[in-house]
Structures are given as structure tokens and as C-alpha cells.
MIFI-329148 format. One line per field, with one value per atom (N, C-alpha, C): z, x, y; residue in three letters. Coordinates in steps of 0.2 Angstrom, whole numbers, plus 5000, padded with zeros to 4 digits. Each point is the difference from the previous one (the first is absolute). Layout:
residues N
c3	(Z | ...)
c1	(X | ...)
c2	(Y | ...)
aa	(ALA | ...)
This chain:
residues 72
c3	(4984 | 5000 | 5006 | 5003 | 5007 | 4999 | 5006 | 5000 | 5005 | 4997 | 5004 | 5007 | 5005 | 5007 | 5004 | 4996 | 5004 | 5001 | 5006 | 5002 | 5003 | 4996 | 5003 | 5007 | 5002 | 5007 | 5000 | 5006 | 5001 | 5007 | 5001 | 5006 | 5003 | 5006 | 5003 | 5006 | 5000 | 5005 | 5004 | 5006 | 5004 | 5004 | 5003 | 5004 | 5006 | 5006 | 5006 | 5005 | 4998 | 5005 | 5002 | 4995 | 5001 | 5004 | 5000 | 5004 | 5007 | 5004 | 5007 | 5002 | 5006 | 5003 | 4997 | 4998 | 4997 | 5005 | 5006 | 5006 | 5001 | 5000 | 5001 | 4994 | 4994 | 4994 | 5000 | 5001 | 5001 | 5005 | 5006 | 5006 | 4998 | 4996 | 4998 | 4995 | 4995 | 4996 | 5003 | 5004 | 5004 | 5004 | 5003 | 5004 | 4996 | 4994 | 4995 | 4998 | 4999 | 4998 | 5006 | 5006 | 5006 | 5001 | 4999 | 5002 | 4994 | 4994 | 4995 | 4995 | 5001 | 4995 | 4994 | 5000 | 4994 | 4999 | 4994 | 4998 | 4995 | 5002 | 4996 | 4994 | 5000 | 4994 | 4999 | 5006 | 4999 | 4998 | 4994 | 4998 | 5001 | 5001 | 5001 | 5005 | 5004 | 5005 | 5001 | 5000 | 5001 | 5001 | 5002 | 5002 | 4993 | 5001 | 4995 | 4995 | 5003 | 4996 | 4995 | 5000 | 4995 | 4995 | 4999 | 4996 | 4993 | 4998 | 4993 | 4999 | 5006 | 5000 | 5000 | 5004 | 5000 | 4993 | 4997 | 4994 | 4994 | 5000 | 4995 | 5001 | 5006 | 5002 | 4997 | 5001 | 4998 | 4993 | 4997 | 4992 | 4997 | 5002 | 4997 | 5002 | 5004 | 5002 | 5004 | 5004 | 5004 | 5006 | 5002 | 5006 | 4999 | 5004 | 5000 | 5006 | 5000 | 5006 | 5000 | 5005 | 5001 | 5003 | 4998 | 5003 | 5005 | 5006 | 5005 | 5002 | 4999 | 5002 | 5007 | 5004 | 5007 | 5001 | 5004 | 5001 | 5006 | 4999 | 5006 | 5002)
c1	(5014 | 4999 | 5001 | 4994 | 5001 | 5005 | 5003 | 5005 | 4997 | 5000 | 4997 | 5003 | 4996 | 5002 | 5001 | 5000 | 5000 | 4993 | 5000 | 4993 | 5001 | 5004 | 5001 | 5002 | 5004 | 5003 | 5006 | 5002 | 5006 | 5003 | 5006 | 5004 | 5002 | 4998 | 5003 | 5004 | 5006 | 5005 | 5001 | 5002 | 5002 | 5006 | 5003 | 5006 | 4999 | 5000 | 4998 | 5006 | 5006 | 5005 | 5002 | 4999 | 5001 | 4995 | 4994 | 4994 | 5001 | 4998 | 4999 | 4993 | 4998 | 4994 | 4994 | 5002 | 4995 | 4997 | 5002 | 4997 | 4993 | 4997 | 4993 | 4996 | 5002 | 4997 | 5000 | 5006 | 5001 | 4996 | 4999 | 4996 | 4993 | 4998 | 4993 | 4998 | 5005 | 4999 | 5000 | 5004 | 5001 | 4993 | 4998 | 4994 | 4994 | 4999 | 4995 | 5000 | 5006 | 5001 | 4998 | 5002 | 4999 | 4992 | 4997 | 4993 | 4995 | 5003 | 4997 | 4997 | 5001 | 4997 | 5004 | 5006 | 5004 | 5003 | 4998 | 5003 | 5006 | 5005 | 5006 | 5000 | 4995 | 4999 | 5007 | 5002 | 5005 | 4998 | 5002 | 4997 | 5005 | 5007 | 5005 | 5005 | 5002 | 5005 | 5005 | 5006 | 5005 | 5007 | 5005 | 5007 | 5003 | 5005 | 5003 | 5004 | 5002 | 5003 | 4995 | 4994 | 4995 | 4998 | 5005 | 4998 | 4998 | 5003 | 4999 | 4993 | 4997 | 4993 | 4995 | 5002 | 4996 | 5000 | 5006 | 5000 | 4996 | 5001 | 4996 | 4993 | 4997 | 4993 | 4998 | 5004 | 4998 | 5000 | 5006 | 5000 | 4995 | 4998 | 4995 | 4993 | 5000 | 4993 | 4996 | 5003 | 4996 | 4998 | 5002 | 4999 | 4995 | 4995 | 4996 | 5002 | 5006 | 5002 | 5008 | 5002 | 5008 | 5003 | 5006 | 5005 | 5004 | 5001 | 5004 | 5005 | 5007 | 5005 | 5002 | 5001 | 5002 | 5008 | 5003 | 5007 | 5001 | 5005 | 5001 | 5007)
c2	(5025 | 4993 | 4996 | 4997 | 4996 | 4995 | 4999 | 4994 | 4995 | 4994 | 4994 | 5000 | 4999 | 4999 | 5007 | 5006 | 5006 | 5003 | 5003 | 5002 | 5008 | 5004 | 5007 | 5000 | 4996 | 5000 | 5003 | 5003 | 5003 | 4998 | 5001 | 4999 | 5007 | 5001 | 5007 | 4998 | 5004 | 4999 | 5006 | 5000 | 5006 | 4998 | 5005 | 5000 | 5003 | 4997 | 5003 | 5001 | 4998 | 5001 | 5007 | 5004 | 5007 | 5004 | 4997 | 5003 | 4999 | 5006 | 5000 | 5001 | 4998 | 5002 | 4995 | 4994 | 4996 | 4996 | 5000 | 4996 | 5000 | 5006 | 5001 | 4997 | 5001 | 4997 | 4993 | 4997 | 4993 | 4996 | 5004 | 4997 | 5000 | 5006 | 5000 | 4994 | 4999 | 4995 | 4993 | 4999 | 4993 | 4999 | 5005 | 5000 | 4998 | 5003 | 4998 | 4993 | 4997 | 4993 | 4996 | 5002 | 4996 | 4999 | 5006 | 5000 | 4997 | 4999 | 4997 | 5005 | 5006 | 5005 | 5001 | 4998 | 5000 | 4993 | 4998 | 4993 | 5001 | 4997 | 5001 | 4995 | 4996 | 4995 | 4995 | 4997 | 4995 | 4994 | 4997 | 4994 | 4994 | 5002 | 4995 | 5002 | 4996 | 5002 | 4994 | 5001 | 4995 | 5003 | 4995 | 5002 | 5003 | 5005 | 5003 | 4995 | 4994 | 4995 | 4997 | 5001 | 4998 | 5006 | 5004 | 5006 | 4997 | 4995 | 4997 | 4998 | 4997 | 4998 | 5006 | 5005 | 5006 | 5003 | 5001 | 5003 | 4997 | 4993 | 4996 | 5001 | 5000 | 5001 | 5006 | 5006 | 5006 | 5001 | 4998 | 5000 | 4996 | 4995 | 4995 | 5002 | 5006 | 5003 | 4995 | 4996 | 4995 | 5003 | 5006 | 5003 | 5006 | 5001 | 5006 | 5004 | 5003 | 5004 | 5001 | 5001 | 5001 | 4994 | 4999 | 4995 | 5004 | 4997 | 5002 | 4995 | 5002 | 4996 | 5002 | 4995 | 5001 | 4998 | 5005 | 4999 | 4996 | 4995 | 4995 | 5001)
aa	(MET | MET | MET | PRO | PRO | PRO | VAL | VAL | VAL | ARG | ARG | ARG | GLY | GLY | GLY | ARG | ARG | ARG | HIS | HIS | HIS | ASP | ASP | ASP | ARG | ARG | ARG | SER | SER | SER | ILE | ILE | ILE | ALA | ALA | ALA | THR | THR | THR | PHE | PHE | PHE | PHE | PHE | PHE | LEU | LEU | LEU | LEU | LEU | LEU | ALA | ALA | ALA | CYS | CYS | CYS | THR | THR | THR | GLY | GLY | GLY | LEU | LEU | LEU | GLY | GLY | GLY | PRO | PRO | PRO | ASP | ASP | ASP | LEU | LEU | LEU | THR | THR | THR | TRP | TRP | TRP | LEU | LEU | LEU | ALA | ALA | ALA | ALA | ALA | ALA | ARG | ARG | ARG | VAL | VAL | VAL | ALA | ALA | ALA | ASP | ASP | ASP | GLY | GLY | GLY | THR | THR | THR | LEU | LEU | LEU | ASP | ASP | ASP | PRO | PRO | PRO | SER | SER | SER | ILE | ILE | ILE | ALA | ALA | ALA | TRP | TRP | TRP | ARG | ARG | ARG | GLY | GLY | GLY | ASP | ASP | ASP | TRP | TRP | TRP | THR | THR | THR | ARG | ARG | ARG | VAL | VAL | VAL | GLY | GLY | GLY | THR | THR | THR | ALA | ALA | ALA | ALA | ALA | ALA | ASP | ASP | ASP | ALA | ALA | ALA | LEU | LEU | LEU | LEU | LEU | LEU | SER | SER | SER | ARG | ARG | ARG | ARG | ARG | ARG | LEU | LEU | LEU | GLN | GLN | GLN | GLY | GLY | GLY | LYS | LYS | LYS | ALA | ALA | ALA | VAL | VAL | VAL | LEU | LEU | LEU | GLU | GLU | GLU | LEU | LEU | LEU | SER | SER | SER)
């Protein structure tokens, strides 16, 4: 039975602190973002003190992309 508001979405997490040798891969990804061939789909950006605003926007589905919190 479908649940209202659910759209077969999932959250995937990963842990990179134990990984070594990621420099070349991260450099490649950063270059793709910089040259515009990879779009990270950032819809909202703000200071980490505005986490409530970001969470509200995400939970109410007002954003079409990712929210990025900047550390100050």
C-alpha cells in the first residue's frame, strides 16, 4: 500500500575516513564541477547556523536539489 508523500526514495551514506588514495578521484570530480560538465544540483546554500531553514526547505520539498551548509 503506497504511503502518501513517499516516492520510492532512499538515502545512501558512506564513510571515507578510512579510505586512502582518494586524491585523484576527488580532483577529477572537482574539475568536472569547475568546468561545468558535472552539476551538483545545489538549490540552497547558507551558513550552518541556518540548518533549521535548510531542513525545513528540504522536508517541505521546496528545493529541487541539495542544501549546502557552510561552516564559518
